C-alpha positions, -999 to 999 in steps of 0.1 A, spaced: 0 0 0 28 24 8 46 15 -25 14 23 -44 10 56 -27 47 64 -35 42 58 -72 10 79 -74 26 108 -55 61 108 -71 52 129 -102 34 154 -80 63 155 -56 89 158 -83 70 188 -99 65 204 -65 102 201 -57 113 215 -91 88 245 -90 90 255 -54 125 246 -43 113 222 -17 139 202 2 140 165 4 154 152 37 160 120 56 135 113 85 155 104 114 146 92 149 162 85 182 168 48 186 175 31 220 176 -3 205 214 -8 214 210 5 250 217 -22 276 185 -33 294 161 -16 271 129 -34 261 111 -24 230 73 -22 239 57 -13 206 64 -5 170 45 21 148 48 39 116 55 78 117 23 99 111 38 125 89 26 140 56 49 137 26 70 109 42 81 81 18 99 48 22 91 45 59 83 15 78 74 5 114 100 15 139 102 12 177 80 37 192 80 28 229 107 15 251 110 7 288 140 4 311 136 -12 346 158 1 373 159 -11 411 137 18 424 119 30 393 109 23 357 117 46 327 96 48 297 106 64 264 81 74 237 91 85 202 73 115 188 58 101 156 43 135 147 75 155 143 100 158 116 127 164 142 141 135 162 122 137 196 115 113 224 98 118 258 111 103 290 89 95 319 96 79 353 73 59 377 81 42 410 67 8 416 54 18 452 35 49 439 61 72 453 62 106 434 94 109 413 105 136 389 131 142 362 154 171 356 181 179 331 216 173 343 234 207 349 267 191 336 250 182 303 255 217 291 292 216 299 299 183 279 296 201 246 317 231 236 288 243 215 269 274 224 237 255 217 240 217 221 225 194 194 202 177 221 181 195 246 151 192 268 119 212 267 121 223 304 155 225 320 150 241 355 119 223 368 112 189 383 88 171 361 74 135 357 81 137 319 106 155 298 108 159 260 142 154 245 148 170 210 178 165 187 188 191 161 208 172 135 244 184 138 265 166 112 297 174 131 285 162 165 309 141 186 303 110 206 300 132 238 267 143 226 250 111 217 232 105 250 200 115 268 212 127 303 188 135 332 185 131 369 158 111 387 147 130 419 123 125 448 93 148 451 113 171 475 143 172 450 166 146 465 188 130 438 179 93 435 201 85 403 217 102 373 211 86 339 231 88 307 212 69 281 232 63 248 212 66 216 217 64 179 200 84 151 185 60 125 168 69 92 134 57 83 124 72 50 125 106 34 101 136 35 95 166 14 87 201 29 78 231 9 98 262 13 69 286 16 70 322 26 
């Protein structure tokens, strides 16, 4: 079905690209498949317009720790690589996540390639976004955050390694 859609859309896509100067880009996502202890919970297909050659990919992961469980959900509605991180304690204790302060110091960039949506507050869920940096180094390929109790006491620091994987190509119009 996806192949039929590709062949019916290809002439229109080619004309659009030629006439409007649209850019064709790789769709990349944050993959935790190689992370030790990670469990892939579900697979889904990205829900984006003008995305071709895509297939199912891991969309939800979990990682069990001694005192808590982490869950990671890929954002399938964004052209940028994004993944949300949430924490739950088995005994209903309220836990929160915060960005590690040292995360900013690991990269010499003014703006690191990876960042969280909220940096100064304790939250039960954080959204991690990656801006594709071709020259990024190994020191940036991780999701780093702290797990804290409700009153802010540090429970653990996490450094979750990730990879960027490609799952199709998309076309976006350069409109004014």
